[in-house]
N, CA, C and O atoms as a DFTB+ gen file, in Angstrom:
736 C
 N C O
     1  1      -8.640      16.195     -56.739
     2  2      -7.816      15.773     -55.624
     3  2      -8.714      15.489     -54.415
     4  3      -9.521      16.329     -54.018
     5  1      -8.564      14.318     -53.850
     6  2      -9.409      13.909     -52.720
     7  2      -8.848      14.461     -51.419
     8  3      -7.635      14.508     -51.216
     9  1      -9.757      14.878     -50.541
    10  2      -9.346      15.395     -49.238
    11  2      -9.237      14.218     -48.280
    12  3     -10.170      13.432     -48.116
    13  1      -8.090      14.123     -47.665
    14  2      -7.886      13.013     -46.725
    15  2      -8.153      13.495     -45.311
    16  3      -7.659      14.537     -44.881
    17  1      -8.934      12.722     -44.613
    18  2      -9.194      13.044     -43.209
    19  2      -8.111      12.407     -42.359
    20  3      -7.673      11.284     -42.606
    21  1      -7.693      13.158     -41.352
    22  2      -6.685      12.612     -40.441
    23  2      -7.349      11.674     -39.460
    24  3      -8.468      11.909     -39.004
    25  1      -6.644      10.614     -39.147
    26  2      -7.153       9.650     -38.169
    27  2      -6.985      10.225     -36.773
    28  3      -5.872      10.556     -36.363
    29  1      -8.076      10.342     -36.051
    30  2      -8.030      10.816     -34.666
    31  2      -8.567       9.725     -33.763
    32  3      -9.742       9.366     -33.833
    33  1      -7.699       9.202     -32.919
    34  2      -8.178       8.128     -32.031
    35  2      -9.222       8.659     -31.053
    36  3      -9.091       9.753     -30.503
    37  1     -10.242       7.865     -30.857
    38  2     -11.300       8.226     -29.921
    39  2     -10.800       8.047     -28.496
    40  3     -10.063       7.102     -28.215
    41  1     -11.191       8.943     -27.591
    42  2     -10.772       8.747     -26.194
    43  2     -11.398       7.469     -25.646
    44  3     -12.546       7.139     -25.944
    45  1     -10.624       6.771     -24.850
    46  2     -11.118       5.509     -24.286
    47  2     -12.226       5.782     -23.289
    48  3     -12.111       6.652     -22.426
    49  1     -13.273       5.040     -23.421
    50  2     -14.348       5.134     -22.442
    51  2     -14.033       4.157     -21.330
    52  3     -13.688       3.000     -21.570
    53  1     -14.158       4.643     -20.122
    54  2     -13.924       3.745     -18.990
    55  2     -15.078       2.783     -18.881
    56  3     -16.237       3.163     -19.048
    57  1     -14.760       1.536     -18.601
    58  2     -15.794       0.534     -18.431
    59  2     -16.579       0.879     -17.176
    60  3     -16.013       0.984     -16.088
    61  1     -17.896       1.055     -17.336
    62  2     -18.722       1.440     -16.203
    63  2     -18.651       0.399     -15.097
    64  3     -18.525       0.738     -13.921
    65  1     -18.734      -0.865     -15.479
    66  2     -18.719      -1.947     -14.494
    67  2     -17.338      -2.587     -14.454
    68  3     -16.887      -3.138     -15.458
    69  1     -16.666      -2.525     -13.325
    70  2     -15.339      -3.148     -13.245
    71  2     -15.402      -4.680     -13.235
    72  3     -14.384      -5.341     -13.441
    73  1     -16.589      -5.246     -12.998
    74  2     -16.772      -6.697     -12.974
    75  2     -17.654      -7.135     -14.130
    76  3     -18.510      -6.383     -14.594
    77  1     -17.434      -8.369     -14.593
    78  2     -18.339      -8.928     -15.605
    79  2     -19.557      -9.466     -14.867
    80  3     -19.438     -10.105     -13.822
    81  1     -20.736      -9.195     -15.434
    82  2     -21.954      -9.693     -14.793
    83  2     -22.827     -10.431     -15.806
    84  3     -22.838     -10.115     -16.996
    85  1     -23.553     -11.418     -15.299
    86  2     -24.517     -12.222     -16.049
    87  2     -23.992     -12.699     -17.393
    88  3     -23.061     -13.503     -17.435
    89  1     -24.566     -12.222     -18.497
    90  2     -24.251     -12.733     -19.847
    91  2     -22.861     -12.326     -20.332
    92  3     -22.379     -12.874     -21.323
    93  1     -22.212     -11.391     -19.667
    94  2     -20.886     -10.930     -20.092
    95  2     -19.769     -11.883     -19.657
    96  3     -18.629     -11.761     -20.106
    97  1     -20.105     -12.828     -18.782
    98  2     -19.118     -13.820     -18.338
    99  2     -18.965     -14.847     -19.459
   100  3     -19.938     -15.488     -19.856
   101  1     -17.746     -14.999     -19.966
   102  2     -17.521     -15.838     -21.145
   103  2     -16.958     -17.219     -20.837
   104  3     -16.877     -18.049     -21.742
   105  1     -16.571     -17.496     -19.613
   106  2     -15.977     -18.789     -19.259
   107  2     -17.018     -19.903     -19.399
   108  3     -18.191     -19.687     -19.095
   109  1     -16.605     -21.092     -19.854
   110  2     -17.558     -22.198     -20.005
   111  2     -18.089     -22.730     -18.672
   112  3     -19.238     -23.161     -18.576
   113  1     -17.231     -22.694     -17.642
   114  2     -17.691     -23.091     -16.312
   115  2     -17.079     -22.179     -15.254
   116  3     -15.998     -21.621     -15.444
   117  1     -17.788     -22.037     -14.137
   118  2     -17.370     -21.120     -13.085
   119  2     -17.472     -21.786     -11.719
   120  3     -18.256     -22.713     -11.515
   121  1     -16.659     -21.288     -10.791
   122  2     -16.759     -21.741      -9.401
   123  2     -17.747     -20.806      -8.725
   124  3     -17.537     -19.593      -8.687
   125  1     -18.811     -21.363      -8.196
   126  2     -19.884     -20.558      -7.630
   127  2     -19.754     -20.503      -6.116
   128  3     -19.625     -21.534      -5.455
   129  1     -19.788     -19.285      -5.570
   130  2     -19.768     -19.086      -4.118
   131  2     -20.895     -18.125      -3.776
   132  3     -21.394     -17.412      -4.647
   133  1     -21.288     -18.104      -2.539
   134  2     -22.346     -17.188      -2.130
   135  2     -22.997     -17.659      -0.853
   136  3     -22.586     -18.657      -0.260
   137  1     -24.030     -16.923      -0.429
   138  2     -24.682     -17.229       0.834
   139  2     -25.618     -18.428       0.740
   140  3     -25.494     -19.374       1.519
   141  1     -26.540     -18.398      -0.191
   142  2     -27.551     -19.463      -0.278
   143  2     -27.269     -20.415      -1.431
   144  3     -28.198     -20.933      -2.052
   145  1     -26.002     -20.647      -1.717
   146  2     -25.612     -21.482      -2.855
   147  2     -24.650     -22.563      -2.386
   148  3     -23.797     -22.336      -1.528
   149  1     -24.808     -23.739      -2.971
   150  2     -23.862     -24.818      -2.676
   151  2     -22.584     -24.528      -3.463
   152  3     -22.610     -24.421      -4.689
   153  1     -21.467     -24.401      -2.746
   154  2     -20.197     -24.053      -3.383
   155  2     -19.738     -25.200      -4.269
   156  3     -19.763     -26.361      -3.862
   157  1     -19.314     -24.861      -5.493
   158  2     -18.827     -25.884      -6.413
   159  2     -18.608     -25.302      -7.792
   160  3     -18.854     -24.120      -8.029
   161  1     -18.132     -26.162      -8.718
   162  2     -17.890     -25.744     -10.100
   163  2     -19.118     -26.131     -10.924
   164  3     -19.542     -27.286     -10.927
   165  1     -19.686     -25.130     -11.632
   166  2     -20.896     -25.346     -12.425
   167  2     -20.682     -24.835     -13.849
   168  3     -19.890     -23.918     -14.068
   169  1     -21.391     -25.432     -14.826
   170  2     -21.382     -24.838     -16.170
   171  2     -22.048     -23.460     -16.099
   172  3     -22.898     -23.230     -15.239
   173  1     -21.675     -22.560     -16.980
   174  2     -22.152     -21.173     -16.923
   175  2     -23.673     -21.094     -17.012
   176  3     -24.283     -20.250     -16.356
   177  1     -24.300     -21.966     -17.817
   178  2     -25.767     -21.951     -17.967
   179  2     -26.452     -22.234     -16.624
   180  3     -27.412     -21.562     -16.250
   181  1     -25.939     -23.240     -15.911
   182  2     -26.529     -23.620     -14.620
   183  2     -26.364     -22.478     -13.618
   184  3     -27.285     -22.171     -12.862
   185  1     -25.185     -21.852     -13.617
   186  2     -24.920     -20.744     -12.694
   187  2     -25.860     -19.576     -12.988
   188  3     -26.410     -18.973     -12.067
   189  1     -26.044     -19.258     -14.270
   190  2     -26.953     -18.175     -14.649
   191  2     -28.393     -18.492     -14.250
   192  3     -29.124     -17.610     -13.797
   193  1     -28.800     -19.752     -14.419
   194  2     -30.158     -20.166     -14.019
   195  2     -30.357     -20.015     -12.518
   196  3     -31.414     -19.566     -12.072
   197  1     -29.346     -20.387     -11.735
   198  2     -29.442     -20.258     -10.273
   199  2     -29.575     -18.782      -9.866
   200  3     -30.340     -18.445      -8.963
   201  1     -28.824     -17.917     -10.540
   202  2     -28.885     -16.486     -10.251
   203  2     -30.271     -15.936     -10.605
   204  3     -30.851     -15.152      -9.854
   205  1     -30.792     -16.364     -11.767
   206  2     -32.138     -15.952     -12.200
   207  2     -33.185     -16.400     -11.195
   208  3     -34.089     -15.647     -10.833
   209  1     -33.045     -17.632     -10.755
   210  2     -33.980     -18.225      -9.789
   211  2     -34.041     -17.390      -8.508
   212  3     -35.111     -17.178      -7.939
   213  1     -32.867     -16.919      -8.068
   214  2     -32.793     -16.134      -6.836
   215  2     -33.168     -14.670      -7.079
   216  3     -33.344     -13.909      -6.128
   217  1     -33.291     -14.272      -8.353
   218  2     -33.619     -12.884      -8.678
   219  2     -32.448     -11.942      -8.451
   220  3     -32.642     -10.751      -8.205
   221  1     -31.215     -12.481      -8.533
   222  2     -30.000     -11.689      -8.306
   223  2     -29.086     -11.767      -9.525
   224  3     -29.442     -12.370     -10.537
   225  1     -27.911     -11.158      -9.423
   226  2     -26.950     -11.151     -10.532
   227  2     -25.827     -12.143     -10.269
   228  3     -25.467     -12.418      -9.124
   229  1     -25.277     -12.678     -11.372
   230  2     -24.084     -13.511     -11.286
   231  2     -22.906     -12.583     -11.580
   232  3     -22.783     -12.059     -12.688
   233  1     -22.038     -12.382     -10.579
   234  2     -20.935     -11.432     -10.711
   235  2     -19.610     -12.173     -10.646
   236  3     -19.380     -12.983      -9.749
   237  1     -18.732     -11.882     -11.622
   238  2     -17.402     -12.495     -11.651
   239  2     -16.508     -11.752     -10.665
   240  3     -16.142     -10.600     -10.902
   241  1     -16.157     -12.403      -9.568
   242  2     -15.359     -11.779      -8.508
   243  2     -13.871     -11.893      -8.799
   244  3     -13.138     -10.910      -8.699
   245  1     -13.427     -13.083      -9.157
   246  2     -12.009     -13.325      -9.411
   247  2     -11.840     -13.916     -10.808
   248  3     -11.913     -15.134     -10.971
   249  1     -11.613     -13.062     -11.833
   250  2     -11.550     -13.556     -13.204
   251  2     -10.284     -14.350     -13.533
   252  3     -10.275     -15.121     -14.493
   253  1      -9.209     -14.170     -12.743
   254  2      -7.934     -14.821     -13.064
   255  2      -7.825     -16.240     -12.527
   256  3      -6.893     -16.964     -12.878
   257  1      -8.768     -16.647     -11.679
   258  2      -8.725     -18.005     -11.128
   259  2      -9.140     -18.995     -12.213
   260  3      -9.762     -18.618     -13.206
   261  1      -8.793     -20.250     -12.012
   262  2      -9.207     -21.281     -12.964
   263  2     -10.046     -22.312     -12.221
   264  3      -9.481     -23.009     -11.378
   265  1     -11.312     -22.466     -12.456
   266  2     -12.209     -21.608     -13.246
   267  2     -12.503     -20.305     -12.485
   268  3     -12.306     -20.235     -11.272
   269  1     -12.979     -19.264     -13.212
   270  2     -13.263     -17.974     -12.564
   271  2     -14.275     -18.110     -11.429
   272  3     -15.216     -18.899     -11.508
   273  1     -14.061     -17.316     -10.362
   274  2     -14.954     -17.377      -9.206
   275  2     -16.080     -16.372      -9.401
   276  3     -15.836     -15.197      -9.674
   277  1     -17.321     -16.845      -9.260
   278  2     -18.493     -15.983      -9.408
   279  2     -19.338     -16.069      -8.151
   280  3     -19.301     -17.054      -7.414
   281  1     -20.103     -15.004      -7.930
   282  2     -20.934     -14.939      -6.731
   283  2     -22.332     -14.474      -7.133
   284  3     -22.488     -13.612      -7.997
   285  1     -23.336     -15.053      -6.500
   286  2     -24.711     -14.637      -6.767
   287  2     -25.081     -13.590      -5.722
   288  3     -25.285     -13.903      -4.549
   289  1     -25.164     -12.314      -6.185
   290  2     -25.453     -11.200      -5.285
   291  2     -26.219     -10.121      -6.034
   292  3     -26.324     -10.165      -7.259
   293  1     -26.754      -9.154      -5.299
   294  2     -27.356      -7.970      -5.909
   295  2     -26.191      -7.045      -6.269
   296  3     -25.515      -6.531      -5.379
   297  1     -25.951      -6.828      -7.568
   298  2     -24.756      -6.116      -8.020
   299  2     -24.706      -4.670      -7.539
   300  3     -23.645      -4.192      -7.136
   301  1     -25.835      -3.967      -7.576
   302  2     -25.867      -2.561      -7.141
   303  2     -25.501      -2.448      -5.658
   304  3     -24.769      -1.546      -5.252
   305  1     -26.025      -3.378      -4.867
   306  2     -25.733      -3.387      -3.429
   307  2     -24.245      -3.679      -3.196
   308  3     -23.612      -3.092      -2.318
   309  1     -23.704      -4.601      -4.005
   310  2     -22.297      -4.972      -3.923
   311  2     -21.406      -3.760      -4.207
   312  3     -20.441      -3.517      -3.482
   313  1     -21.729      -2.989      -5.273
   314  2     -20.951      -1.793      -5.615
   315  2     -21.050      -0.749      -4.513
   316  3     -20.057      -0.110      -4.162
   317  1     -22.243      -0.580      -3.971
   318  2     -22.458       0.395      -2.890
   319  2     -21.594       0.065      -1.683
   320  3     -20.944       0.945      -1.119
   321  1     -21.585      -1.209      -1.287
   322  2     -20.784      -1.623      -0.118
   323  2     -19.300      -1.483      -0.390
   324  3     -18.529      -1.147       0.510
   325  1     -18.891      -1.741      -1.640
   326  2     -17.474      -1.611      -1.995
   327  2     -17.037      -0.140      -1.903
   328  3     -15.959       0.156      -1.388
   329  1     -17.875       0.778      -2.404
   330  2     -17.558       2.209      -2.316
   331  2     -17.508       2.661      -0.869
   332  3     -16.658       3.465      -0.487
   333  1     -18.428       2.135      -0.063
   334  2     -18.477       2.473       1.358
   335  2     -17.180       2.039       2.052
   336  3     -16.625       2.776       2.867
   337  1     -16.705       0.831       1.717
   338  2     -15.459       0.312       2.295
   339  2     -14.273       1.191       1.893
   340  3     -13.429       1.524       2.724
   341  1     -14.217       1.564       0.606
   342  2     -13.116       2.402       0.124
   343  2     -13.117       3.759       0.819
   344  3     -12.060       4.288       1.162
   345  1     -14.300       4.317       1.024
   346  2     -14.426       5.615       1.686
   347  2     -13.930       5.520       3.131
   348  3     -13.244       6.418       3.620
   349  1     -14.284       4.425       3.806
   350  2     -13.839       4.214       5.189
   351  2     -12.322       4.072       5.249
   352  3     -11.686       4.595       6.164
   353  1     -11.742       3.374       4.286
   354  2     -10.281       3.195       4.247
   355  2      -9.599       4.541       4.019
   356  3      -8.565       4.826       4.622
   357  1     -10.178       5.368       3.146
   358  2      -9.617       6.675       2.846
   359  2      -9.670       7.579       4.075
   360  3      -8.750       8.359       4.322
   361  1     -10.753       7.468       4.843
   362  2     -10.906       8.289       6.042
   363  2      -9.890       7.894       7.105
   364  3      -9.409       8.743       7.856
   365  1      -9.561       6.601       7.170
   366  2      -8.600       6.121       8.170
   367  2      -7.174       6.518       7.829
   368  3      -6.335       6.661       8.719
   369  1      -6.893       6.699       6.526
   370  2      -5.540       7.062       6.107
   371  2      -5.198       8.446       6.653
   372  3      -5.974       9.391       6.515
   373  1      -4.045       8.547       7.262
   374  2      -3.672       9.829       7.871
   375  2      -3.161      10.796       6.814
   376  3      -2.415      10.416       5.912
   377  1      -3.568      12.030       6.939
   378  2      -3.126      13.056       6.009
   379  2      -1.948      13.794       6.638
   380  3      -2.033      14.261       7.773
   381  1      -0.853      13.895       5.896
   382  2       0.353      14.518       6.410
   383  2       0.296      16.026       6.139
   384  3       0.150      16.463       4.997
   385  1       0.414      16.795       7.199
   386  2       0.430      18.253       7.082
   387  2       1.877      18.716       7.224
   388  3       2.571      18.331       8.166
   389  1       2.326      19.542       6.285
   390  2       3.692      20.061       6.344
   391  2       3.625      21.566       6.594
   392  3       3.030      22.309       5.814
   393  1       4.239      22.003       7.686
   394  2       4.305      23.427       8.025
   395  2       5.720      23.916       7.714
   396  3       6.696      23.190       7.905
   397  1       5.815      25.146       7.237
   398  2       7.120      25.692       6.871
   399  2       7.518      26.835       7.797
   400  3       6.684      27.626       8.237
   401  1       8.810      26.899       8.077
   402  2       9.376      28.024       8.827
   403  2      10.591      28.500       8.050
   404  3      11.466      27.712       7.691
   405  1      10.631      29.823       7.791
   406  2      11.699      30.390       6.977
   407  2      12.626      31.240       7.835
   408  3      12.186      32.066       8.634
   409  1      13.895      31.015       7.649
   410  2      14.920      31.806       8.332
   411  2      15.768      32.514       7.288
   412  3      15.803      32.123       6.121
   413  1      16.446      33.557       7.729
   414  2      17.493      34.166       6.918
   415  2      18.820      33.700       7.498
   416  3      18.843      33.212       8.627
   417  1      19.924      33.829       6.775
   418  2      21.200      33.340       7.308
   419  2      21.658      34.123       8.541
   420  3      22.424      33.598       9.350
   421  1      21.201      35.369       8.696
   422  2      21.621      36.189       9.834
   423  2      20.460      36.475      10.778
   424  3      20.355      37.577      11.316
   425  1      19.587      35.486      10.982
   426  2      18.444      35.659      11.875
   427  2      18.955      35.856      13.303
   428  3      19.768      35.071      13.790
   429  1      18.475      36.905      13.969
   430  2      18.955      37.171      15.332
   431  2      18.215      36.289      16.340
   432  3      17.245      35.616      15.992
   433  1      18.685      36.299      17.597
   434  2      18.193      35.378      18.625
   435  2      16.704      35.524      18.916
   436  3      16.005      34.521      19.064
   437  1      16.212      36.753      18.998
   438  2      14.805      36.953      19.337
   439  2      13.894      36.346      18.259
   440  3      12.933      35.648      18.584
   441  1      14.190      36.608      16.982
   442  2      13.408      36.048      15.879
   443  2      13.508      34.521      15.877
   444  3      12.523      33.819      15.648
   445  1      14.725      34.025      16.138
   446  2      14.937      32.577      16.171
   447  2      14.063      31.939      17.243
   448  3      13.410      30.929      16.980
   449  1      14.036      32.510      18.451
   450  2      13.234      31.961      19.554
   451  2      11.744      31.993      19.209
   452  3      11.014      31.045      19.500
   453  1      11.299      33.083      18.591
   454  2       9.902      33.243      18.199
   455  2       9.499      32.139      17.203
   456  3       8.441      31.522      17.334
   457  1      10.358      31.912      16.219
   458  2      10.068      30.892      15.205
   459  2      10.189      29.489      15.785
   460  3       9.482      28.574      15.361
   461  1      11.079      29.320      16.749
   462  2      11.228      28.005      17.393
   463  2       9.959      27.648      18.157
   464  3       9.549      26.487      18.162
   465  1       9.320      28.647      18.814
   466  2       8.057      28.403      19.526
   467  2       6.985      27.912      18.564
   468  3       6.228      26.994      18.881
   469  1       6.923      28.525      17.393
   470  2       5.972      28.074      16.377
   471  2       6.275      26.649      15.945
   472  3       5.365      25.836      15.779
   473  1       7.549      26.349      15.764
   474  2       7.960      25.007      15.356
   475  2       7.536      23.971      16.402
   476  3       7.062      22.888      16.059
   477  1       7.712      24.318      17.682
   478  2       7.299      23.416      18.765
   479  2       5.809      23.153      18.700
   480  3       5.364      22.015      18.846
   481  1       5.031      24.218      18.477
   482  2       3.577      24.087      18.387
   483  2       3.186      23.171      17.221
   484  3       2.318      22.309      17.365
   485  1       3.829      23.364      16.071
   486  2       3.523      22.550      14.902
   487  2       3.811      21.068      15.171
   488  3       3.007      20.205      14.818
   489  1       4.956      20.778      15.794
   490  2       5.319      19.389      16.072
   491  2       4.390      18.770      17.111
   492  3       4.053      17.590      17.014
   493  1       3.972      19.556      18.107
   494  2       3.029      19.049      19.113
   495  2       1.679      18.726      18.490
   496  3       0.997      17.797      18.923
   497  1       1.289      19.504      17.459
   498  2       0.017      19.260      16.764
   499  2       0.106      18.077      15.803
   500  3      -0.907      17.662      15.240
   501  1       1.304      17.532      15.610
   502  2       1.473      16.343      14.760
   503  2       1.791      16.660      13.313
   504  3       1.694      15.773      12.465
   505  1       2.166      17.887      12.997
   506  2       2.510      18.251      11.617
   507  2       4.013      18.088      11.401
   508  3       4.807      18.240      12.329
   509  1       4.392      17.775      10.156
   510  2       5.809      17.745       9.813
   511  2       6.287      19.182       9.688
   512  3       5.503      20.083       9.392
   513  1       7.563      19.388       9.912
   514  2       8.121      20.735       9.860
   515  2       9.179      20.806       8.769
   516  3      10.086      19.976       8.699
   517  1       9.039      21.819       7.923
   518  2      10.041      22.076       6.895
   519  2      10.676      23.414       7.260
   520  3      10.067      24.469       7.081
   521  1      11.899      23.362       7.770
   522  2      12.614      24.584       8.139
   523  2      13.628      24.859       7.045
   524  3      14.380      23.974       6.636
   525  1      13.639      26.098       6.578
   526  2      14.627      26.407       5.552
   527  2      15.208      27.802       5.735
   528  3      14.569      28.714       6.259
   529  1      16.450      27.923       5.276
   530  2      17.145      29.205       5.285
   531  2      17.185      29.661       3.835
   532  3      17.663      28.939       2.960
   533  1      16.674      30.876       3.586
   534  2      16.638      31.421       2.230
   535  2      17.776      32.422       2.073
   536  3      17.883      33.379       2.840
   537  1      18.623      32.192       1.074
   538  2      19.758      33.076       0.836
   539  2      19.408      34.039      -0.291
   540  3      19.190      33.625      -1.430
   541  1      19.356      35.344       0.040
   542  2      19.049      36.373      -0.957
   543  2      20.358      36.965      -1.470
   544  3      21.278      37.249      -0.702
   545  1      20.414      37.137      -2.748
   546  2      21.565      37.834      -3.348
   547  2      22.899      37.229      -2.968
   548  3      23.138      36.045      -3.202
   549  1      23.783      38.050      -2.374
   550  2      25.139      37.585      -2.047
   551  2      25.214      36.900      -0.696
   552  3      26.294      36.482      -0.279
   553  1      24.083      36.774       0.004
   554  2      24.114      36.144       1.334
   555  2      24.441      34.644       1.256
   556  3      24.557      33.981       2.287
   557  1      24.588      34.112       0.033
   558  2      24.936      32.700      -0.131
   559  2      26.310      32.400       0.469
   560  3      26.630      31.243       0.741
   561  1      27.116      33.432       0.673
   562  2      28.440      33.228       1.285
   563  2      28.313      32.808       2.745
   564  3      29.275      32.316       3.335
   565  1      27.113      33.001       3.341
   566  2      26.892      32.613       4.735
   567  2      26.211      31.250       4.859
   568  3      25.490      31.008       5.828
   569  1      26.430      30.363       3.896
   570  2      25.723      29.074       3.943
   571  2      26.112      28.246       5.160
   572  3      25.303      27.457       5.648
   573  1      27.337      28.410       5.661
   574  2      27.728      27.681       6.878
   575  2      26.934      28.195       8.081
   576  3      26.594      27.412       8.968
   577  1      26.637      29.488       8.128
   578  2      25.812      30.043       9.220
   579  2      24.383      29.499       9.142
   580  3      23.759      29.214      10.164
   581  1      23.879      29.362       7.918
   582  2      22.541      28.811       7.720
   583  2      22.456      27.373       8.209
   584  3      21.478      26.978       8.843
   585  1      23.496      26.592       7.905
   586  2      23.516      25.189       8.339
   587  2      23.603      25.105       9.864
   588  3      22.938      24.265      10.471
   589  1      24.393      25.942      10.474
   590  2      24.518      25.968      11.936
   591  2      23.165      26.314      12.566
   592  3      22.773      25.720      13.570
   593  1      22.455      27.276      11.971
   594  2      21.139      27.676      12.463
   595  2      20.151      26.504      12.432
   596  3      19.424      26.272      13.398
   597  1      20.132      25.770      11.317
   598  2      19.202      24.635      11.191
   599  2      19.576      23.492      12.135
   600  3      18.697      22.854      12.715
   601  1      20.860      23.234      12.290
   602  2      21.294      22.165      13.198
   603  2      20.978      22.529      14.649
   604  3      20.635      21.661      15.452
   605  1      21.096      23.816      14.978
   606  2      20.743      24.291      16.325
   607  2      19.248      24.062      16.579
   608  3      18.854      23.607      17.653
   609  1      18.425      24.383      15.578
   610  2      16.985      24.159      15.690
   611  2      16.685      22.672      15.895
   612  3      15.857      22.311      16.731
   613  1      17.358      21.818      15.131
   614  2      17.143      20.369      15.236
   615  2      17.508      19.860      16.627
   616  3      16.794      19.035      17.195
   617  1      18.618      20.350      17.174
   618  2      19.039      19.866      18.494
   619  2      18.096      20.358      19.587
   620  3      17.870      19.648      20.567
   621  1      17.540      21.565      19.437
   622  2      16.632      22.094      20.455
   623  2      15.233      21.480      20.369
   624  3      14.485      21.508      21.347
   625  1      14.879      20.933      19.220
   626  2      13.566      20.290      19.052
   627  2      13.673      18.768      19.128
   628  3      12.750      18.054      18.737
   629  1      14.798      18.284      19.630
   630  2      15.065      16.849      19.648
   631  2      14.017      16.039      20.411
   632  3      13.667      14.935      19.993
   633  1      13.510      16.580      21.532
   634  2      12.535      15.818      22.325
   635  2      11.144      15.801      21.685
   636  3      10.323      14.951      22.026
   637  1      10.870      16.729      20.760
   638  2       9.552      16.786      20.111
   639  2       9.521      16.082      18.755
   640  3       8.483      15.555      18.355
   641  1      10.640      16.070      18.054
   642  2      10.659      15.464      16.725
   643  2      12.029      14.953      16.351
   644  3      13.034      15.277      16.984
   645  1      12.044      14.141      15.302
   646  2      13.333      13.620      14.829
   647  2      13.599      14.156      13.428
   648  3      12.670      14.359      12.647
   649  1      14.865      14.383      13.116
   650  2      15.252      14.939      11.826
   651  2      15.064      13.868      10.760
   652  3      15.636      12.780      10.833
   653  1      14.246      14.207       9.768
   654  2      13.983      13.282       8.674
   655  2      14.992      13.481       7.543
   656  3      15.401      12.527       6.881
   657  1      15.382      14.733       7.339
   658  2      16.383      15.041       6.318
   659  2      17.306      16.126       6.867
   660  3      16.851      17.195       7.273
   661  1      18.588      15.844       6.874
   662  2      19.569      16.816       7.355
   663  2      19.596      18.024       6.409
   664  3      19.144      17.921       5.268
   665  1      20.125      19.176       6.875
   666  2      20.153      20.369       6.021
   667  2      20.858      20.089       4.692
   668  3      21.967      19.558       4.645
   669  1      20.161      20.473       3.608
   670  2      20.711      20.245       2.275
   671  2      20.469      21.497       1.430
   672  3      19.363      22.037       1.413
   673  1      21.493      21.946       0.743
   674  2      21.401      23.159      -0.065
   675  2      20.855      22.811      -1.445
   676  3      21.420      21.985      -2.163
   677  1      19.734      23.464      -1.806
   678  2      19.136      23.280      -3.130
   679  2      18.915      24.670      -3.707
   680  3      17.970      25.362      -3.328
   681  1      19.765      25.069      -4.601
   682  2      19.669      26.413      -5.179
   683  2      19.972      27.468      -4.129
   684  3      21.072      27.495      -3.577
   685  1      18.990      28.354      -3.841
   686  2      19.192      29.406      -2.842
   687  2      18.551      29.058      -1.508
   688  3      18.404      29.924      -0.645
   689  1      18.174      27.811      -1.333
   690  2      17.530      27.378      -0.089
   691  2      18.300      26.235       0.541
   692  3      18.771      25.331      -0.150
   693  1      18.423      26.281       1.854
   694  2      18.951      25.139       2.594
   695  2      17.785      24.592       3.401
   696  3      17.257      25.275       4.279
   697  1      17.384      23.366       3.107
   698  2      16.164      22.797       3.669
   699  2      16.455      21.651       4.627
   700  3      17.405      20.890       4.442
   701  1      15.611      21.544       5.663
   702  2      15.695      20.436       6.618
   703  2      14.267      20.047       7.006
   704  3      13.422      20.918       7.211
   705  1      13.996      18.741       7.107
   706  2      12.677      18.257       7.505
   707  2      12.748      17.622       8.885
   708  3      13.679      16.875       9.187
   709  1      11.751      17.925       9.728
   710  2      11.645      17.321      11.054
   711  2      10.251      16.705      11.178
   712  3       9.244      17.379      10.962
   713  1      10.205      15.423      11.525
   714  2       8.928      14.728      11.685
   715  2       8.612      14.635      13.189
   716  3       9.524      14.461      13.998
   717  1       7.337      14.748      13.565
   718  2       6.991      14.655      14.993
   719  2       7.206      13.238      15.503
   720  3       7.017      12.266      14.772
   721  1       7.607      13.134      16.774
   722  2       7.750      11.811      17.382
   723  2       6.369      11.307      17.720
   724  3       5.531      12.055      18.222
   725  1       6.129      10.025      17.443
   726  2       4.802       9.461      17.696
   727  2       4.617       9.249      19.188
   728  3       5.547       8.863      19.896
   729  1       3.412       9.505      19.651
   730  2       3.102       9.335      21.086
   731  2       2.823       7.870      21.346
   732  3       2.110       7.213      20.588
   733  1       3.399       7.362      22.434
   734  2       3.213       5.943      22.751
   735  2       2.343       5.789      23.957
   736  3       2.070       4.667      24.382
């Protein structure tokens, strides 16, 4: 009886180079662009010769165009600048910070004021606020008190932030989101 081996698919290897370069470009003719090149449509052999002459790489920039657009550049330098651009874009993207404040359905005034001060500080610092009332055990019967508490908080923080999501009961939590108002 022969032993059969099970077929196990190999994990896909990511293509190291996201662009086709030099001999990997399969199109018969390409549109050539670049700094020291006359822009136009050339047969692939001529384009490769021009790249060789300049001591640089022929890189396929836009493969979906007809004919594909290629550029004569130093490929390593091109990748480096592209990564640098992506890093700069990532740094400019704002990171959203969410701060949480937890109440009970029967939170007294002093605790409420203390937590409201924290909420004000969070909104002034530019963080989103997630205020929620946690119902333990049988305290779920006070869900109307919890909603009143959250709406009171929203009305008192009106000048610092706007309500992004009204109080909503999810399981044993009633949650509300407040986003900071942008400074003009």
